[in-house]
C-alpha positions in Angstrom: -5.6 5.8 51.6 -8.1 4.0 49.3 -11.2 6.1 48.3 -14.6 4.6 49.1 -16.7 2.8 46.5 -19.0 5.2 44.6 -21.7 5.0 42.0 -22.3 6.8 38.7 -25.2 6.5 36.3 -25.2 8.1 32.9 -25.0 7.9 29.1 -21.9 6.6 27.4 -20.9 9.6 25.2 -17.5 8.7 23.7 -15.1 5.7 23.7 -11.6 7.2 23.9 -9.7 3.9 23.8 -10.7 0.2 23.6 -8.4 -2.9 23.8 -10.2 -5.4 21.6 -8.6 -8.4 23.3 -9.3 -7.7 27.0 -12.0 -5.0 26.5 -10.2 -2.5 28.7 -11.9 0.8 27.9 -11.4 4.5 28.5 -14.5 6.5 27.8 -16.6 9.6 28.7 -19.9 9.4 30.5 -22.5 12.1 30.8 -24.0 11.6 34.4 -27.8 11.5 34.7 -27.7 14.2 37.4 -26.5 16.8 34.8 -23.0 17.2 36.1 -20.1 17.5 33.6 -18.6 14.7 31.6 -16.5 12.2 33.6 -13.7 9.9 32.3 -14.1 6.3 33.2 -11.7 3.3 32.8 -12.0 -0.4 33.3 -13.2 -3.6 31.6 -16.4 -2.8 29.7 -17.1 -5.7 27.3 -19.4 -4.9 24.3 -20.6 -1.4 25.4 -21.7 1.1 22.8 -22.1 4.9 22.8 -25.6 5.9 23.8 -26.1 3.1 26.4 -27.0 3.9 29.9 -24.3 2.6 32.3 -24.7 2.0 36.0 -21.1 2.0 37.4 -19.5 1.2 40.7 -15.9 2.1 41.4 -13.4 4.5 42.9 -11.9 7.8 41.8 -8.2 8.0 41.0 -5.8 10.4 39.4 -3.9 9.5 36.3 -0.5 11.4 36.0 -1.2 12.2 32.3 -5.0 12.1 31.9 -6.2 13.5 35.2 -9.2 12.3 37.3 -10.7 8.9 36.2 -13.4 6.7 37.6 -11.9 3.2 37.9 -14.7 0.6 37.4 -15.1 -2.4 39.6 -18.7 -3.4 38.5 -21.0 -2.2 35.8 -24.4 -2.8 34.2 -25.3 -1.7 30.7 -28.9 -0.9 29.6 -30.2 -0.1 26.2 -30.7 3.7 25.8 -34.1 5.0 26.8 -33.7 8.7 25.8 -33.8 10.1 22.3 -30.2 11.5 22.8 -28.9 8.0 23.9 -30.7 6.2 21.1 -29.4 8.6 18.5 -25.8 8.1 19.7 -26.3 4.3 20.0 -27.7 3.8 16.4 -25.3 6.4 14.9 -22.2 4.6 16.3 -22.0 2.1 13.4 -23.1 -0.7 15.7 -25.8 -1.9 13.3 -24.6 -2.7 9.8 -26.5 -0.6 7.3 -27.4 2.2 9.8 -24.9 5.1 9.7 -25.2 8.5 11.4 -27.5 10.0 8.7 -30.0 7.2 8.7 -29.9 6.9 12.4 -31.0 10.6 12.6 -33.9 9.9 10.2 -35.1 6.9 12.2 -34.9 8.5 15.6 -36.5 11.7 14.4 -39.4 9.7 13.1 -39.9 7.2 16.1 -38.3 9.1 19.0 -37.9 7.1 22.2 -39.9 4.2 20.6 -37.1 3.5 18.1 -35.6 0.4 19.7 -39.0 -1.2 20.2 -39.8 -0.6 16.6 -36.6 -2.2 15.5 -37.1 -5.2 17.7 -40.8 -6.0 17.1 -42.3 -3.6 14.5 -39.6 -3.3 11.9 -42.2 -3.1 9.1 -43.0 0.4 10.2 -39.5 1.5 9.0 -41.0 1.6 5.5 -42.9 4.8 6.6 -39.6 6.6 6.5 -38.8 8.1 3.0 -36.0 6.2 1.3 -36.6 2.9 3.2 -38.3 0.3 1.2 -39.2 -3.3 2.0 -35.8 -4.8 1.2 -33.9 -2.2 3.2 -36.2 -2.5 6.1 -35.7 -6.3 6.1 -31.9 -5.8 6.0 -31.9 -3.4 8.9 -34.1 -5.8 10.9 -31.7 -8.7 10.2 -28.7 -6.6 11.2 -30.4 -5.4 14.4 -31.3 -9.0 15.4 -27.7 -10.1 14.7 -26.3 -7.4 16.9 -28.8 -8.2 19.6 -27.8 -11.9 19.5 -24.1 -10.9 19.7 -24.8 -8.7 22.7 -26.8 -11.4 24.5 -24.1 -13.9 24.0 -21.3 -11.5 25.0 -23.1 -10.7 28.3 -23.4 -14.5 28.8 -19.7 -15.2 28.0 -18.0 -12.1 29.5 -17.2 -13.9 32.8 -15.4 -16.7 30.9 -12.8 -14.5 29.2 -14.2 -14.8 25.7 -13.2 -11.9 23.5 -15.6 -10.0 21.3 -13.9 -11.4 18.2 -14.5 -14.9 19.5 -18.1 -14.0 20.3 -18.6 -12.8 16.8 -17.3 -16.0 15.3 -19.5 -18.0 17.6 -22.7 -16.2 16.6 -21.7 -16.3 12.9 -21.2 -20.0 13.1 -24.0 -21.2 15.3 -26.6 -18.3 14.8 -29.6 -18.3 17.1 -28.6 -21.7 18.5 -25.4 -20.3 20.1 -26.5 -20.1 23.7 -28.2 -23.5 23.6 -25.1 -25.2 22.1 -22.7 -23.5 24.6 -24.8 -24.9 27.4 -25.4 -28.4 26.0 -22.3 -29.0 23.8 -19.7 -26.6 24.9 -16.8 -28.4 23.3 -18.3 -28.0 19.8 -16.9 -24.5 19.7 -13.3 -25.8 20.2 -13.8 -28.3 17.4 -15.5 -26.1 14.9 -14.3 -22.5 15.4 -10.8 -21.3 14.7 -9.3 -19.3 17.6 -11.5 -20.8 20.3 -9.5 -23.5 22.0 -10.1 -26.3 24.4 -9.2 -24.3 27.4 -11.8 -21.7 26.8 -14.5 -24.3 26.1 -13.4 -26.3 29.2 -13.7 -23.2 31.4 -17.2 -22.6 30.2 -18.2 -26.3 30.5 -16.8 -26.6 34.1 -18.6 -23.4 35.2 -21.8 -24.8 33.8 -21.4 -27.9 35.9 -20.0 -30.5 33.4 -18.2 -33.3 35.4 -14.4 -33.5 35.0 -14.6 -37.1 33.8 -17.5 -36.5 31.4 -17.0 -38.5 28.1 -17.3 -35.3 25.9 -14.6 -33.5 28.0 -12.2 -36.5 27.6 -12.8 -36.8 23.9 -12.3 -33.1 23.4 -9.1 -33.4 25.5 -7.7 -36.1 23.2 -8.5 -34.0 20.1 -6.9 -30.9 21.6 -3.7 -32.7 22.6 -3.4 -34.4 19.2 -3.9 -30.9 17.5 -1.1 -29.6 19.7 1.1 -32.4 18.6 0.3 -31.5 15.0 1.3 -27.9 15.7 4.6 -29.2 16.9 5.1 -30.8 13.5 3.9 -34.4 14.1 1.5 -36.1 11.8 0.8 -38.8 14.4 1.8 -39.5 18.0 2.6 -42.6 20.1 -0.5 -43.8 22.0 1.1 -43.9 25.4 2.4 -40.3 25.0 -0.9 -39.1 23.8 -2.7 -40.6 26.8 -0.1 -39.2 29.2 -0.4 -35.7 27.8 -4.2 -35.8 27.9 -4.3 -37.1 31.5 -2.1 -34.2 32.5 -4.2 -31.7 30.6 -7.5 -33.0 32.2 -6.0 -33.6 35.6 -7.4 -37.2 35.5 -5.8 -40.6 35.9 -4.8 -42.4 32.7 -6.8 -45.6 33.3 -10.3 -44.3 32.5 -9.0 -42.4 29.4 -7.9 -45.5 27.5 -11.4 -47.0 26.9 -12.7 -43.7 25.6 -9.7 -43.5 23.2 -10.4 -47.0 22.0 -14.0 -46.1 21.4 -12.9 -43.0 19.3 -10.7 -45.3 17.2 -13.6 -47.8 16.8 -15.8 -45.0 15.6 -12.9 -43.9 13.3 -12.9 -40.4 14.8 -9.2 -41.2 15.2 -7.0 -43.9 13.6 -4.5 -46.2 15.4 -1.7 -47.7 13.3 1.2 -50.0 14.1 4.3 -50.0 11.9 5.3 -53.6 12.7 3.8 -56.4 14.9 4.8 -56.0 18.5 5.6 -52.2 18.2 3.7 -49.4 19.9 0.7 -48.0 18.1 0.4 -44.4 16.9 -2.7 -42.2 16.9 -3.5 -40.1 13.9 -6.2 -37.8 12.7 -8.2 -39.0 9.7 -7.3 -35.9 7.4 -3.5 -36.3 8.0 -3.7 -40.1 7.5 -5.4 -39.5 4.2 -2.9 -36.8 3.2 0.1 -39.1 3.8 -1.6 -42.0 2.0 -2.2 -39.7 -1.0 1.4 -38.6 -1.0 2.6 -42.2 -1.1 0.1 -43.3 -3.7 0.7 -40.3 -6.1 4.5 -40.7 -5.8 4.1 -44.3 -6.9 1.8 -43.3 -9.8 4.4 -40.9 -11.1 7.2 -43.6 -10.8 5.1 -46.2 -12.5 4.3 -44.1 -15.6 6.7 -43.7 -18.5 8.7 -40.7 -19.5 6.6 -38.3 -21.6 9.2 -35.7 -22.5 10.3 -35.2 -26.1 13.5 -36.8 -27.1 16.3 -35.1 -25.3 20.0 -36.0 -25.8 21.0 -35.3 -22.2 24.7 -35.0 -22.7 24.2 -32.6 -25.7 21.7 -30.6 -23.7 24.1 -30.2 -20.8 26.8 -29.0 -23.2 24.4 -26.5 -24.7 23.5 -25.2 -21.2 27.2 -24.8 -20.4 27.8 -22.9 -23.5 24.9 -20.7 -22.7 26.1 -20.1 -19.2 29.7 -19.5 -20.4 31.3 -21.8 -17.9 31.7 -25.6 -17.4 29.5 -27.2 -14.8 31.1 -29.2 -12.0 30.5 -33.0 -12.1 27.8 -32.9 -9.3 26.0 -30.1 -11.1 26.0 -32.0 -14.4 24.8 -35.1 -12.5 21.9 -33.1 -11.0 20.8 -31.9 -14.4 21.0 -35.4 -15.8 19.0 -36.8 -12.9 16.3 -34.1 -13.4 16.0 -34.8 -17.1 16.1 -38.6 -17.0 13.9 -39.4 -14.0 10.2 -38.9 -13.3 10.9 -37.6 -9.8 14.2 -36.2 -8.5 15.4 -34.3 -5.5 18.0 -31.6 -5.4 19.4 -30.4 -2.1 22.3 -28.3 -1.0 23.3 -25.2 1.0 24.0 -21.7 -0.1 26.5 -21.2 -2.8 26.4 -24.8 -4.0 24.9 -24.0 -7.4 21.2 -24.9 -7.0 20.3 -21.7 -8.9 22.7 -22.5 -11.7 21.1 -25.9 -12.2 17.6 -24.6 -12.1 18.5 -21.9 -14.7 20.0 -24.5 -17.0 17.2 -27.0 -16.5 14.5 -24.4 -17.3 16.4 -23.2 -20.3 16.7 -26.7 -21.7 13.0 -27.4 -21.2 11.9 -24.1 -22.7 14.2 -24.8 -25.7 12.4 -28.2 -26.1 9.0 -26.4 -25.7 8.1 -28.6 -22.7 4.9 -27.3 -20.9 6.5 -26.2 -17.6 5.3 -24.9 -14.2 7.4 -23.4 -11.4 6.2 -23.0 -7.8 7.2 -22.4 -4.2 5.4 -22.4 -0.9 5.6 -18.6 -0.3 5.3 -15.5 -2.4 8.8 -14.3 -1.6 10.3 -17.7 -2.5 8.2 -17.7 -5.7 9.5 -14.3 -6.8 13.1 -15.3 -6.2 12.5 -18.5 -8.2 11.1 -16.4 -11.1 14.1 -14.1 -11.1 16.7 -16.9 -10.9 15.1 -19.3 -13.4 13.9 -16.5 -15.7 10.5 -18.1 -15.9 7.1 -17.3 -14.4 6.6 -18.9 -11.0 3.7 -18.9 -8.6 2.9 -19.8 -5.0 1.7 -23.4 -4.7 -1.7 -22.1 -3.6 -2.0 -20.0 -6.8 -0.6 -22.8 -8.9 -3.3 -25.1 -7.7 -6.0 -22.4 -8.0 -7.5 -22.3 -4.5 -11.3 -21.9 -4.6 -12.5 -20.0 -1.5 -16.1 -21.0 -2.1 -15.4 -24.7 -2.0 -12.5 -24.5 0.4 -10.4 -26.7 -1.9 -8.1 -26.5 -4.9 -9.4 -26.4 -8.5 -6.4 -28.4 -9.7 -6.7 -32.1 -8.6 -6.7 -35.6 -10.0 -9.7 -34.9 -12.2 -8.4 -31.5 -13.4 -4.6 -31.9 -13.3 -2.1 -29.1 -14.0 -1.4 -28.5 -17.6 2.3 -29.2 -17.3 4.7 -32.0 -18.3 7.3 -30.7 -15.9 6.9 -29.2 -12.5 9.7 -27.6 -10.4 9.1 -26.8 -6.7 11.7 -24.7 -4.9 12.1 -24.4 -1.1 10.5 -27.8 -0.8 11.7 -28.2 2.8 8.7 -26.0 3.6 6.2 -28.4 2.2 3.9 -29.6 4.9 1.9 -32.8 4.6 -1.4 -31.3 3.6 0.1 -29.0 0.9 2.3 -31.7 -0.5 -0.7 -34.0 -0.8 -2.7 -31.3 -2.7 0.2 -30.7 -5.0 0.8 -34.4 -5.9 -2.9 -34.9 -6.5 -2.8 -32.2 -9.1 0.0 -33.8 -11.2 -1.0 -36.0 -14.1 0.7 -39.4 -14.3 3.0 -38.3 -17.1 4.4 -35.2 -15.2 8.0 -34.9 -14.2 8.6 -33.5 -10.7 11.8 -31.9 -9.3 11.8 -30.9 -5.7 14.5 -28.4 -4.7 15.4 -27.4 -1.2 17.9 -27.2 1.6 17.5 -30.3 3.9 19.6 -28.6 6.6 17.0 -25.8 7.2 14.1 -26.0 9.6 11.3 -28.4 8.6 7.9 -27.1 7.5 5.9 -25.0 9.9 2.9 -27.3 9.3 2.9 -31.0 10.3 5.2 -33.4 8.5 8.7 -33.4 7.1 7.8 -34.4 3.5 11.1 -33.3 1.9 13.3 -35.3 4.3 11.0 -38.3 4.2 11.1 -38.4 0.4 14.9 -38.0 0.4 14.9 -41.6 1.9 12.6 -43.1 -0.8 14.6 -45.9 -2.4 13.2 -45.2 -5.9 13.7 -41.4 -6.0 17.2 -40.2 -7.0 18.6 -37.5 -4.7 21.5 -35.3 -5.6 23.2 -33.5 -2.7 25.4 -30.6 -3.7 28.3 -30.2 -1.3 30.9 -28.1 -3.1 30.8 -24.3 -2.6 31.0 -22.4 -5.8 30.0 -18.9 -4.7 33.4 -18.0 -3.2 33.6 -14.4 -4.0 35.9 -12.3 -1.8 34.5 -11.7 1.7 31.5 -14.0 1.4 31.4 -14.8 5.1 27.7 -15.9 5.0 28.3 -18.8 2.7 31.5 -20.0 4.4 29.9 -19.6 7.9 26.8 -21.5 6.9 28.9 -24.5 5.8 30.9 -24.3 9.0 27.7 -24.3 11.0 26.4 -27.4 9.2 29.7 -29.2 10.0 29.3 -28.4 13.7 32.3 -26.1 13.7 32.0 -23.0 16.0 33.5 -20.3 13.9 32.4 -16.8 15.0 31.6 -14.0 12.6 33.7 -10.9 12.8 33.3 -9.7 16.4 32.7 -6.0 17.0 33.3 -3.9 20.1 30.4 -1.5 19.5 27.2 -1.2 17.4 28.8 0.9 14.7 31.7 1.0 12.3 30.7 -1.8 9.9 33.2 -2.9 7.3 31.4 -2.9 3.9 33.7 -5.6 2.6 32.5 -8.1 5.3 29.2 -10.0 5.4 28.8 -11.5 8.9 29.3 -9.8 12.3 28.8 -10.6 16.0 28.0 -8.0 18.6 28.8 -9.8 21.9 26.8 -9.1 25.1 25.3 -11.4 27.8 22.8 -8.8 28.8 19.3 -9.0 27.2 18.5 -5.3 27.7 21.8 -4.3 26.0 21.1 -6.7 23.2 17.6 -5.2 22.7 19.0 -1.7 22.8 21.7 -2.5 20.2 19.2 -4.2 17.9 16.9 -1.1 17.9 19.8 1.2 17.4 21.2 -0.9 14.5 17.9 -1.1 12.6 16.7 2.5 13.2 20.0 4.4 12.9 23.4 2.7 12.4 22.7 0.5 9.4 20.7 3.0 7.4 23.4 5.7 8.1 26.5 3.6 7.5 25.3 1.3 4.7 22.7 3.5 3.0 19.9 1.0 3.4 16.2 1.5 4.2 15.2 0.2 7.7 11.6 -0.7 6.6 12.5 -2.6 3.4 16.1 -3.8 3.7 16.5 -5.0 7.3 14.7 -7.9 9.0 15.1 -8.9 12.6 14.8 -12.7 13.1 14.3 -13.9 16.7 14.4 -17.4 18.0 11.5 -16.9 20.4 8.3 -14.8 20.8 8.7 -13.8 24.5 11.4 -12.1 26.5 13.4 -8.9 26.2 14.7 -9.9 22.7 11.6 -11.9 21.7 9.4 -11.0 18.7 6.7 -9.3 20.7 9.0 -6.8 22.6 11.2 -6.1 19.7 8.2 -5.3 17.5 7.0 -2.8 20.0 10.4 -1.1 20.4 11.1 -1.1 16.7 7.6 0.3 15.9 8.3 3.2 18.4 11.6 3.9 16.8 10.6 3.5 13.1 7.0 4.6 13.0 6.1 6.8 15.9 2.9 8.3 14.4 0.2 9.3 16.8 -2.6 7.7 14.7 -3.2 4.1 15.6 -5.8 1.3 15.8 -5.5 -0.6 19.1 -6.0 -4.4 19.0 -5.0 -6.5 22.0 -1.4 -5.6 22.9 -0.8 -4.2 19.4 -1.3 -0.7 18.0 -1.5 -0.8 14.2 -0.3 2.3 12.5 -0.2 3.5 8.9 3.1 2.4 7.4 3.6 -0.5 9.8 5.3 -3.7 8.5 2.9 -6.6 8.8 2.9 -10.4 8.7 -0.2 -12.6 8.0 -0.4 -15.3 10.7 -2.9 -17.7 9.2 -4.2 -18.5 5.7 -7.0 -16.2 4.5 -8.3 -17.9 1.4 -10.9 -15.2 0.7 -8.2 -12.6 0.4 -5.6 -15.1 -1.0 -3.2 -13.9 1.6 -1.3 -16.7 3.4 0.4 -17.5 6.6 3.9 -15.9 6.5 3.0 -13.3 3.8 4.4 -9.9 4.6 2.8 -6.5 3.9 2.2 -3.0 5.0 -0.6 -1.1 6.7 -2.0 1.4 4.2 -4.6 3.1 6.3 -6.7 2.6 9.5 -10.2 3.5 10.6 -10.2 3.5 14.4 -13.9 4.2 14.6 -14.9 1.2 12.5 -11.9 -0.8 13.8 -10.8 -1.7 10.4 -7.5 -1.3 8.4 -6.4 -1.6 4.8 -3.2 -3.6 4.2 -1.2 -4.1 1.1 0.3 -7.6 0.2 2.3 -7.9 -3.0 0.7 -4.8 -4.4 -2.9 -5.9 -3.6 -4.9 -3.9 -1.0 -7.2 -5.8 1.3 -9.6 -4.4 4.0 -9.5 -6.3 7.4 -12.6 -6.1 9.5 -12.3 -6.0 13.3 -12.8 -9.8 13.6 -10.0 -10.4 11.1 -7.4 -8.3 12.9 -6.3 -11.4 14.9 -4.8 -12.7 11.6 -2.2 -9.9 11.5 0.9 -9.1 13.5 3.7 -6.6 13.4 6.7 -7.7 11.4 9.6 -5.4 12.2 10.8 -8.6 14.0 9.5 -12.1 13.1 10.4 -15.6 14.3 13.1 -17.5 12.4 10.5 -20.2 11.7 8.3 -17.6 9.9 11.3 -16.5 7.8 11.6 -19.8 5.9 11.6 -19.4 2.1 12.4 -15.7 2.3 15.6 -13.7 1.8 16.4 -10.2 3.1 19.3 -7.9 2.2 20.3 -7.6 5.9 19.2 -9.8 8.9 19.8 -9.0 12.6 19.6 -12.1 14.8 19.4 -11.9 18.7 20.9 -15.0 20.3 21.0 -15.4 24.1 21.1 -18.2 26.6 17.5 -17.2 27.5 16.7 -18.8 24.2 18.2 -22.2 25.3 15.0 -24.2 24.5 15.3 -23.1 20.8 19.0 -23.2 20.4 19.6 -25.8 17.7 22.0 -25.9 14.7 19.3 -25.8 12.0 17.6 -22.8 13.6 20.8 -20.7 13.5 21.6 -22.0 10.0 18.2 -21.1 8.7 18.4 -17.5 10.2 21.9 -17.0 8.7 21.0 -18.2 5.2 18.1 -15.7 5.0 20.6 -12.9 4.6 21.6 -11.9 1.0 24.3 -9.4 1.9 24.8 -9.0 5.6 24.0 -11.0 8.8 24.5 -9.5 12.3 24.3 -11.7 15.4 23.7 -9.8 18.7 24.1 -11.6 22.0 26.0 -14.2 23.9 28.8 -16.1 22.0 28.3 -19.0 24.4 24.6 -19.3 23.3 25.8 -19.2 19.6 28.3 -22.1 20.3 25.6 -24.0 22.2 23.3 -23.9 19.2 25.9 -25.0 16.7 26.9 -28.0 18.9 23.2 -29.0 19.3 22.4 -31.0 16.1 19.6 -33.0 17.8 16.7 -31.2 16.3 13.1 -31.9 17.4 12.1 -35.4 16.2 8.8 -35.4 14.2 6.6 -38.5 14.3 5.3 -39.1 10.7 3.7 -42.0 9.0 5.0 -41.3 5.5 8.3 -43.3 5.8 6.3 -46.5 6.5 4.0 -45.9 3.6 6.7 -45.3 1.0 8.7 -48.2 2.3 6.0 -50.8 1.5 
């Protein structure tokens, strides 16, 4: 039997739990009638301790936490009592006012405190220790908080999170509410993390017609951005119109004139590869980036060799003597190509000798005192390159010296890198924007060698620069095919080449999740059941592998999953592995995540202020649940993340295979099930396997494994670079 609706009015004393994403809150309220504290639970966006809450709801009994008042409706009021004001100001709500200063202010002004802060802030200077500047800062912080509160109340019915609300007010300031009412799609265009669907929901609730021009234009931009997230740098016009019509639930006919107008205004670009062929729509920034790549490649090719005189054959002999073995013909050819050509490409799978060639090339250049720079797209790849080439390497962002104040790179065509030779490893990860920035920073005399594995997944960002440049008619490309790393039991190398040839050769199959043969490198634990697979993965990582192989779960083992959702998806595996590996009671809740000290982390988007980039992995050092902040360590550097930055972080006990590009781990564990069918492609499995340095363990359905290897038709990316470099 359902209990009747009841009402409670009282002061919010303590927030016990708050989910930052959906604002589900468990808290304690002191009723106005003087009765004991009550526990309340429900959606309470942007409430603060000290506020007076008028609540409607029903009583229920939680099996663990006892009686709770479940909220169906609420109204929050600024505190009116001295007790409420003291709690409100002392909660850390207003930047610059901590508990001590809050006590001073409330003791001085009593129940008039909030009125003084709002309209008579000059009177704050009467309090000892508060001068003119500090009073001004407190007033500004109070007004900022008041604006955020007003906007949050306005937006709470539209599903806008507090983090998004904070970004809105930071970006638009006092104009926020006006802009949301008059130009709602601006927030989708200008603010990261607030998408078209949120803006569209607000716009439609505010009465904007479905076929309004601004809505249609925003729809086109949103769909094109989605295409870019899928890896395209441009998209066929008919496909773009079709996708936009589906999104907006409108017929295609009225959309075409608006798209033509956007092209006419140069908000978007329309290009045709050849007369009579279909046009492609492209954003202006990506069009410029592709044009820059094509132009800079030609500049490098058109300028003469600037290296000191090198007798290539003698140099190769010297490098062989130094290495104490003779190079194979294709390895010697690769060295010769790198030394004789302004631009060259080197590709090959694991064990084919790329590291040997890089080591020899760097040694020759250093012996000739050639100014040399090495780089890679990620920190892990850069550290591996440094170790293998025995020369300092940097991430491309650090190589180009990103300037957070200007939002661009310091190294460019006017201030090029001081290097006559640049080597970039893991070049298959280069997306169009980063490749454009890199090439802009090379002087015309610079030599460039791009090294990568063309059979891996393409870049996470839009484009497939490495593959497109492999087809350039003037850039020599050496593909290494022979496997040289044939030590006993090297199943990973052999298996990787079998996968590339489309041959279904299973790793060593095991009957149970234990009893690993130390002399073997690749294993398969077969099961068709997702729950069993998930259970085995957690058991392997938390118990079996550390016990049997003497490895550390948190530093030596990485789970790589094809998908984010599902029983063996990244999200669920992270939760289960966190419970098994780091079951501390102290945590910082954020959305569906609970960050705990010691947690393994991954950065999910570039943060140029911190110089921490998408895909970088780190560790939670400490948390502050009351301030909703945490400190994380990336590559030995500690960074504090404020509450509005927590959306940039995710747990990394398990990560997607796409996020693992450019990294290597001692042991990888890879779930593979038919539930992953949409992602089951040869290059995905190949990429996951080749992340393993010593052992790879597949857990799942052998038929899904075979299905992936037979599927060589990877997702086609529409890019404009091939047309530009062919002309």
